[in-house]
N, C-alpha and C positions, 0 to 999 in steps of 0.2 A: 375310902380315899384318904391318904395320909396328909395331915396338915403340918405346916411348919410349926415346930415346938422344940423345946430343949431336947437334945440328943437325936435330932433328925439331921439329915444331910440335905441341904437345899442347893439347887442349881438355878441360877437366875440370870437373865439378861437385864442390864440396867444402863441408864444414862444419867450422869450426875451433872447438874448445872448450878451456876451461881444465880439465885433468883433476881438479884439487882441488875445483872447485865445480860442474863440468858446465855452466857458463855459456857460451853461444855468443858468440864475439867476432866472427865473420864467417862468411858463407855465400853461395854463389852459387845455392843451390837456390831455385827460383821466379823466377830471372832468367837472364841469359845465362851460359854457361859461361866460366870463366877460360881465356884463350888465352895461351900463352907459348912462346917459343923456348927450347928446352932447351939448357943448357950455356953460356948467355951472360949469366949473373949477373942475370937478371931476377927470380929467385925465391930464397927462402932456401935454402941448400945442402941441408939435410936433406930438404926437400920434394921437390926433384928427385931426390935419391939414392934416396928410398923409392919413387919411381915408375919408376925405371929398369927396363926390360924389360916394363913393363905394356903391354897392348894394349886397343883399343877394347872397351868392355863390361865390362872388369875393374874390380873394386872393391878398394880397399886401405884399411886402417886402421892408423895409426901414431901414436906419440907422440914428440915431439922435445924434447930437453933444450935449455936456452938456447944452448949452444955450437953446436948444429946449426940454430938458428933465428936470433934477433936478438942473441945473445951476452949477456954479463954487463954490467950498467951500469958505466961508467967515470967516476971522478971527473974525469979529464982532459977529459971532454966536457961538464962543467959550467963555464961561464965567466961572468965579470962583464963586462958590456958597458956603456959609458957611456950614460946616459939620452939624451944628445944624438944618439945614433945612430938613435933612433926619431923619427918625426914628432912635433912639439910637441903637436899636437892629437889624437894617437892615444891613446885610453884604454887603459891596460894593467892587466890583472887577473891575479892569481895563478892558475896552471893554464892560462892562455890558450895555445893552440897557434898558432904563426906559422910562416911560411916565409921562408927566407933563401937566399942562394946556396949556403950550406953544407948546406942541407936543412931539414927541419922541426925546430922546437925548442919547448920549453915554458917559460913563465916560472915560476920557482920562488921568487923574492924580488925585491922592489922597494924601493929607497931613493930619496931625492931625486937622488942622483948616479949610481946604477948600477942595472942590471937584471941579475939572475942568470938565465942561460939554460941550460937542460938540453938538449943536443943528442943525448942517448941516445935510441935508438928507444923509443917508448912500450912496446913489448913486450919490451924487454931484460930479461933475468933471469927470464923466464916460461917454464914448460914448456907446450907446446902439443900438443893432440891433434887429428888430422885424420881425417875420413871422406871418402874420395875415390872418385869414379866417373869412369873415363876414358870420355869421349864420342867422341873422335876423335884419331887420331895420323896425321900425314902427314910426308913429307920436306919440309924447308924449301927454299925457292927460293934460288938464289944471291944474289939481291938481299936477301932476309931475312937470310941469314948475313952478308953484307957489312955490312949496316946494324945488325945486332945486335938486331932486333925483328921481330915478325910484321907482315905487310902484309894488308890486306883485312879482312873481317868478323871482329870480335873482336880485331883488332890495330890497328896504326897506319894511319891513312888519310892519304895525301899529297894535297895539292891538285894537284900536277903528276901527269902520267902516271907510273906506276911506273918506266918505262924512263928517264924524265927526272929521277928523284928526286935523283940526285947532281949535277945541273946547278945546283942551288941549295943553300944551306947549311941547309935546314930539317931535315935528318935526318943528315947525314954529318959 
């Protein structure tokens, strides 16, 4: 039986809650399982670490401190951006989440000249609890390992045939 380890593909159902309130922040229950390539930085480090060695059908429960999840918030990730960097007709509101080449960010202050943007992950500084059921574990294909992501159901679908994937720049 295949165990979760580096270069395996894991499919899991999970529910994530905040331990202090019990509030659910995310779940796959009732939908498709989460599918990921283990050891390729597609998941928060503590999540993968806590699932190492698990097999299909196994359930695990664990709590991650911020250092093993999204880290602590950093003042260095809060930056003033000139208002002119945003489209003139774009309405900006406090708390608004936007996407940039640097990743997602939240608007935390707006003046006539500048927009203060927080690039910290929204879950930074939070302790997270997970209930996880392993649905399937399989050995990753060479293409998946080379590309750093899962192919097929639950993973990345390429328009080209998998064998032709690297003949274009869509994933490599």
